[in-house]
C-alpha positions in Angstrom: 0.1 -0.3 0.0 2.9 2.7 0.6 4.0 2.2 -2.6 0.5 2.7 -4.7 0.1 5.1 -7.2 -1.2 6.5 -10.0 0.4 6.8 -13.3 1.7 10.1 -14.7 1.5 10.1 -18.6 -2.0 8.9 -20.3 -0.4 5.5 -21.2 2.1 4.8 -18.7 0.5 2.2 -16.7 3.4 -0.4 -16.8 6.0 2.1 -16.1 4.1 3.0 -13.0 3.2 -0.6 -12.2 6.8 -1.5 -12.4 8.2 1.2 -10.1 5.2 0.1 -7.5 7.0 -3.1 -8.0 10.5 -2.7 -7.7 9.8 -0.3 -4.6 8.2 -3.2 -3.2 10.6 -5.4 -3.4 13.2 -2.9 -2.0 11.5 -2.7 1.1 13.5 -5.6 2.2 16.9 -4.2 1.5 19.3 -2.0 3.3 18.9 1.6 1.8 20.6 4.7 2.3 18.8 8.4 1.5 20.6 8.5 -1.1 18.8 5.5 -2.6 15.7 7.3 -4.5 12.3 5.4 -5.0 11.6 3.8 -8.0 9.7 6.7 -10.5 8.3 5.8 -13.5 10.6 8.2 -15.0 13.8 7.3 -14.0 12.7 3.6 -15.0 11.8 5.5 -18.1 15.2 6.6 -18.6 16.9 3.9 -17.2 15.2 1.0 -18.4 15.5 1.1 -22.8 14.7 -2.8 -23.4 12.2 -3.0 -26.7 11.9 0.8 -26.7 10.0 0.9 -23.7 9.7 4.8 -23.6 8.6 5.2 -27.7 6.3 2.3 -26.8 3.9 4.5 -24.4 4.4 8.1 -25.9 2.4 9.9 -27.8 -1.4 10.7 -28.2 -1.6 6.8 -29.2 1.1 4.7 -28.9 1.3 1.1 -29.2 2.1 -0.5 -25.7 3.6 -2.7 -24.5 2.7 -6.5 -24.8 2.6 -9.0 -21.7 5.6 -10.8 -23.6 7.2 -7.3 -24.0 6.9 -6.5 -20.1 8.2 -9.6 -19.1 11.6 -8.5 -20.6 11.4 -5.1 -19.8 10.7 -6.1 -16.1 13.8 -8.6 -16.4 16.2 -5.3 -17.4 14.5 -3.3 -14.6 15.5 -6.0 -12.1 18.9 -5.6 -13.3 19.2 -1.8 -13.7 17.8 -1.5 -10.0 20.1 -3.7 -8.7 17.8 -6.9 -8.1 19.5 -10.0 -8.7 17.7 -12.5 -6.7 14.6 -11.7 -8.3 13.1 -11.8 -12.2 9.8 -12.1 -13.9 7.5 -14.3 -15.8 4.6 -13.5 -18.1 2.5 -16.3 -18.0 -0.7 -15.5 -20.8 -3.9 -16.5 -19.9 -5.3 -17.3 -23.3 -9.3 -17.7 -22.2 -11.7 -18.3 -19.6 -12.4 -21.6 -19.2 -12.6 -23.6 -15.9 -9.0 -24.3 -16.3 -7.8 -21.2 -17.1 -9.8 -20.0 -14.1 -8.3 -22.8 -11.8 -4.9 -21.9 -12.7 -5.1 -18.4 -12.1 -7.0 -19.1 -9.0 -3.9 -21.5 -7.8 -1.6 -18.6 -8.9 -3.6 -16.5 -6.5 -3.7 -18.2 -3.4 0.0 -19.2 -3.4 0.7 -15.3 -4.1 -1.1 -14.6 -0.8 -0.2 -17.2 1.2 3.7 -16.6 0.9 3.9 -12.9 0.5 7.1 -13.5 -1.8 5.7 -12.2 -5.2 4.2 -9.2 -6.6 1.3 -9.7 -9.9 0.4 -7.2 -12.5 -2.5 -7.8 -14.3 -2.3 -7.0 -17.9 -6.3 -6.9 -18.8 -9.0 -5.6 -20.7 -9.8 -2.2 -18.1 -13.2 -1.9 -19.1 -14.1 -5.9 -18.0 -13.2 -4.4 -14.7 -14.9 -1.1 -14.7 -18.0 -1.8 -17.5 -17.0 1.2 -18.8 -17.0 1.0 -22.4 -14.5 4.2 -22.9 -11.9 1.6 -20.8 -12.0 -1.1 -24.2 -7.9 -1.2 -23.7 -5.0 -3.3 -22.4 -3.5 -1.5 -19.4 -1.4 -2.3 -16.5 -2.1 -2.8 -12.7 -0.6 -4.1 -9.8 -2.8 -7.1 -8.0 -3.1 -6.0 -4.2 -5.1 -8.8 -2.5 -6.8 -12.0 -3.1 -10.1 -13.3 -1.4 -9.9 -16.9 -1.9 -13.3 -17.0 0.3 -15.4 -14.8 -2.1 -13.4 -15.2 -4.9 -12.2 -11.7 -5.6 -9.2 -9.7 -6.4 -8.1 -6.2 -5.1 -6.8 -3.8 -8.3 -4.2 -1.1 -7.5 -6.1 0.7 -10.4 -3.0 2.9 -12.3 -5.3 4.6 -13.7 -6.6 7.1 -10.2 -7.8 10.2 -12.3 -10.8 8.2 -12.6 -10.4 5.6 -10.1 -9.7 4.3 -7.0 -8.5 0.5 -5.8 -11.6 -2.0 -6.1 -12.6 -5.3 -6.1 -13.5 -7.5 -9.3 -15.1 -11.1 -9.0 -12.2 -14.0 -10.3 -14.6 -14.6 -13.1 -14.2 -10.8 -14.3 -10.3 -10.8 -14.3 -10.3 -13.9 -15.8 -12.4 -12.1 -19.0 -10.3 -9.2 -18.6 -7.2 -11.1 -18.9 -8.0 -12.5 -22.2 -9.9 -9.8 -23.1 -6.6 -8.7 -24.8 -6.5 -9.7 -28.4 -3.8 -9.3 -31.0 -5.1 -7.8 -33.9 -3.4 -10.0 -36.2 -3.6 -13.3 -35.0 -6.6 -12.3 -33.1 -5.1 -14.2 -30.4 -5.1 -13.3 -26.2 -2.6 -11.6 -25.0 -3.3 -10.4 -21.8 -2.5 -12.2 -18.6 -0.2 -11.6 -15.8 3.5 -10.6 -15.0 4.4 -12.5 -11.8 7.7 -10.8 -10.2 9.4 -13.4 -7.4 12.7 -14.7 -6.4 14.7 -17.0 -7.8 14.2 -20.4 -6.4 
């Protein structure tokens, strides 16, 4: 919660999400007064992987895919001196019962050990019901309530939203709702940043 913030740019949800994740990971490290918090601006300046800054700048930028975010996050962990961690992109291609069970297992494990951070790549309108949110975006997962099967989203679009809960079924619909315009395949899902085993 102390690291929760909204995106600074119109299309910088990916950078904001990674900044929150890195700051949360660094809370257990010995930092000095000279160690600044990781910011969206610092990330975009220091991490050049996948032309990240260019891909989220301008009026209608192409953005970054979940797979690209895996590579970008790996680079960010290296740049900010966190070699004990790695990033994994988990594409959720549909909302079948099998995918539901797989995603639920990931959320339960994350909630039980607290050693990893999950960032969702999802179709915003599936979570908010707002038709203007029919775009892919990124936000960290703050918690999972296994009794009620609901997910707490630290929405990066703070201009319009505060943190909110979504049902696991809606969560799955949002994750699988981002579709590649050429292949028509679902390309959204989860970015998991965790300690290497």
